[in-house]
Phi, psi and omega in degrees: 000137180281158182298320180294327178295320180294318180295313181295324180287336182264355182274146179250116184262001185299317180299317179294316180297317179296322177297316178296317179297321178300314179298313181294315181293324178294314178298317178296322179298319178299316180296315181298317181296313182296310181292319181296318179294324180297314185271328188240351184075211182257001186292351182261014179300328179299333176299319177295323178296316179296313179299322179297310181297318178297319180293318180293318176298317179298326180296332176281332190267334182284150183273334182283130176298320181297310181293323177299317178296318180296315178296320179297314178299313180300317181301315181283334173292320176296321176297315180296330181296330176299312178300313182295328178297316177291326176293324179296322176301318178293321179296324177292317179300323180282351179089010180284335178229153182289147176265142178284114182290341180278348181257132183280337182245000000 
């Protein structure tokens, strides 16, 4: 066995993968919040609550440590998205982001 094979077989990549997933899901969440508030307002916050609860429950039920971590991260990002959705409404009110002229609220 080569030295590089021994090193690669003994390395644990779960932390790096979870870090990358955290970055990607957070970035995707920002886009969803900005676009979602523009088109739908804040009335769709219960969807984030449902997705959050389902993700957190899934994190308990899956056997894979990697998938459990990804579901856990997603669940708490969805929870945080509820807060950010209401903050986005305030940012729009202050004029920091454009308001959708076709939406009355």
